[in-house]
N, C-alpha and C positions, 0 to 999 in steps of 0.2 A: 456561593463558591468562595472559599477562603484561601488566600496566598500568605506565605510566611512574611514576606516583605512588601510594604506599601511603596508604591512608586515615587512618592515625594520625599522619602525620609533621607536619602543620600545618593549620589551617583551610582548607578547599578554597575555591576561587573558583567564585562561582556566577553564572549568566546564566538569563535566561528569554526565551522568545519568545512574542509575542502577535500575533494578528491582529485589527485593529481596523477596524471600520466604523460610524461614528457612535456612539461610546461616551463622549461627553463627561460623561456623568452620573456614570461610574465612574472615569474615567482618572486624574485628579489624585489622588484618594485611593488608587487602586490603586498607582500609581508611588511616591507618597509611603510608604506603608506597606511595600511590598516592598524598597524600599532601606534603610530602617531594620531591617528583618527580616533583611538579609544579601545581597541581590541586588546584585551588582556591575556587571553589565551587562544592558541589555535590547535585544533585537533587536526592534523594533516594526514590523510590516508593515501599512501602510494600505491598505485594500481599499475603494475607491470611497467614502470618507469625504467628507461634505459639511458636517459640523458643525466644531466647534472642536477636534476630536481632534488634528489635526497641530499647532496652536499650542500646545496643552497639552504634547504630548510633546516639543517643541522646547526647552521650558523647562528640561528635565532633561538636564545635560551628559553623563551616563552612559547615556542612551537613544540608540540608533542607529536612525534613522527610515529604512525603505524604502518603496517605492511599487509597489503590485501594479496599479493602475489603469492602463489602456492595453495592459497585457501580454495575450497570448492565454491564455484560460483553459486548463487542462489538458484532456485528451481529453474529459471530462465536466464538468458544471457543478455538480457536488456540492460543498457547502462543505467536505466533508472533503478533498476533493482540493486545494482551495486551501490548506487548512491544511497538507496534506502537502508541498506545494511551498514553502510558507514555513518550515516545520520543517526541512526538508533543507538549505534555504539557510542558515537560522540556525545549524545543525550546523557548516557549513563556516566560518562567520564565528566560532563560539566556538573551533573548532580553530586558526584563525589568530590569535585573541586570547589563546590559552593558557588558556582556561577549563577548569575540571576537570567541572563538571556543569551540564546545561542542562534548565531546567524549561519544559514547555509549559503555559500556563495562559490562560484567557480574561479579559477585562476585568472580568466579573461574578463572579470567583472569587478567593478569598483564601486563601493557604497559611499554615498554622499548624504549628509543630514539635510542640506539645503537643496532646493530645485537646481537642476543642471539646466534643464530644457527651458524653463520659464524665466531663467534669469535674463535681465536686460544688459546690454553691453555696459551701461553705466555702473551697474554694481558688480560686474565680474572681476573686478581688480581689487577687491578688498583685501586688506592686509591680514585679517583674521583668519583662523583655521577652525571652522565649525566642526566640533567633534560629534562622533556618532552618538555619545551619551546625551546630547541635547534632544535627542528623538523621544526620550522617555520622560521629559519634564512635563508635568501635569498629565501624565497618561492615566486614563481610568483604570481602577483596580480590576475591572472585569476583563480587561483586555488580555488574552492569552498570545496574542500575535501582532507584530508591527510589520506591515507590508511595505516594501520598497518597490516603486513601480520601475518598470523596465525602460531605459533609454538606450537605443542601439546607435553605435557609431556607424556612419556610412563609410565603407572603404572606397577612398578615393585615389586617383592616379597620383595626385600631388602629395598624398601622405604615405604613399607606399615605401618610400625610402627613408622615412622619418621614424624616430622612436614612436611606438604605438599611441602613447598618451598625448601626443602633439596634435592628434586629429581634432578638428574644431566643428566638424559637421556631424549633425545627429538627425535620425528620423523623428519626426514630429507628428506624423499623421499618415493615413492611408492614401493621403493625396500624393504621396511620393511613390512614383511607380517606376520600375525598372524592367528591362528585358532579361531573362534568364535563358540561355541558349546552350544547348549541348554541341560540342565540336564533334562528337562521335556519331550521334544518331540524326542530328539536325533539329530535335524538338525544341520549341520555343515557347515560352510562356511570359505573360506580362504579369509581374508579381508587385503587389502593393504592401506597403509598411515594412515591418521588421523581417529580416531573413531568418533570424533565430527566434527564440521564444519570446512570448509577451506576458508570461506568467507573473513576472516580477520574483523578487526573492524576500525572505522574511527572516526577522527575528522571532524566535518562539520563547515563551517563558518557561524556563528550565524546570520549575517545580509544578507545572500543570500536568494534568494526565493526558499526555499527547504521545504520538509517535509519527515516524516519517510516512508519507504517502507516496511521493515520488520524488524527483530531482529537485523540485522547487516548493513543494508544499508539505504541511503537516497536517494531521487529521487527529480526531479524539482517539484515545487509547482503546484498542480493541484486542481480544485474544485471538489468536489465528492458529489454524491447524498447519502443519507442514506443507509448504508450497502454496498456501493461501495468501492472496494479496488483500491488504485492508480496503474497506470502503471509504470513499472521500466524505468526511463530514466537516464542513467549514468550521473554523475556529472563530470565536468572538475577536475581531480584529479592527485595528485602525490602520489607515494608511498614512505614511509620512516619509518623506525622503525619497530618493531614487537610486537606482544602481545602474552604472553605465556599462553596457555590454560591448566590448571590443571583439565583435564576432568574428571578423576577419581583419587581421593587422597587417598582413603583408602576404605576397605569393607563397612564400614558404609556410607560412602559418596555414594558409588555405590547403596546401597540399597535405601537410601533416594532420590537420583536423579531419579531413574527409577519408584520408587512409585509415585513421583510428576508428572512425564511424563504421567503416567496412567490416569491423569485427563484430557488428551487432546486427540484429534483424532488420529487414527493411519496412517494418511497421511498427507502430506504437503498441504497448501492451493493453490489455483490457478484455473484458467478456468478449467483446467484438473488435479485435485488432484493427487499427485504422491506418492506411498507408501513409508514408511519410510525406511531408510537404514537398512540393515540386523542386525548390532550390536544393534541398538536402538530397533527394532522390536523384536529380539530374547530375549533381556534382559527384555523388557516389559512384554512379554509374560510369562516369568518365575516368575515375581514378585508375582502374585496371588497364586502361588504354593509353596511359600517359607514362613515359619513362621518368624516373626521378632525375630529371635534367634541369638545373636551375634556370638556364636561359629560356627552354620551352615552357616551363611553368610560368615565368615572368610574363612571357609574351601572351600565353593563354589567359592569364589573369588581367591583362590589360585590355584584351579583346572581349571577355566574357564575364569577368567578375567585378572589377574595380569600376567606379563611376567616373565619367569623364567631367571635366569642369563645367561644360555647357549644361549638363544634366543637373548639376548642384546648383547652378544659377537659376535654373527652372524650378528647382525644389524650393529654393529661398523665396522665389517670387509667389508661389501658390501655398507657402507656409507648409509644405510637406517636409521640409528640411528647416532646421534652425541652426544658428551658429553660436557656439558658446566655447569660452576659453576656462570655463570654471574647472573642469577635469584637469586640463593641462596645468593650470596655475597651482592647484592644490597637490597634485602628484609631484610636480617639479619641486614644490616647497618642502614635501617630505623627504625627498631625495637629497636635498641640500642640508638637512639637519645634521 
């Protein structure tokens, strides 16, 4: 398999694609950070946004804004299908623009070239800014994909009133367990590991024969009939770097996130649709019973969503949680430029 550009010749050009729906709390920080980290172009797809996301995106000349509002949805109204539509369009744009690699990422996710969760406290205060282009140094020519592992921030009571990127606690393993409880039905489950996805995110080689598979993955190019979904065929890939997912950043973010989720089906797509994971299902079922009252939402999150300090200490002791200042330091450095 031949590619037009060998990975060692010069720093690659990097693009990213995002689907944005009312993400003003993240967007300025996200775009500022990733441009400094080495992203040359962003294909940003606005999907029924009603907040300041459009105005924020248009401030950045390297961001191309596209609009999904008013277009017919794909055959089903799964969010992953909407993502797939935008990812395939972004791939076409990246090819026309001569980009080398395309990253799929969400507004509440931040990509890092060096490990976040594995860093020691001694080297977390480095003054350098490791750019994302360093991920491709010495990359084998057969690689179509560079996978970034998921590191999820733990929503803590102490970080709830701070800027989201100042959170220093991250899920490290399934040893970290928390109780998810519904205030409307009384259902309670013990949940291990990440609340959100653990699929990772990835850069895909733009001139490889690929297409989007779902919100997080690419697959080999396939011709599809109308309404048909592609099959997942893993790409030749290497794993480098990590992406931090600020899955729940504040009580307001929690309410907005799961209010938006309720526009989509209560199961994942596929030949045999699978039910949503317990945290997503429980919180989505709670939303219609909660008034959009800031004080009530804050109290609910303190009781049922955010993690208390004693639980964090327990997580640190059994290595289910790690503490790192790498994301905070690098994001703050980008905002200070």
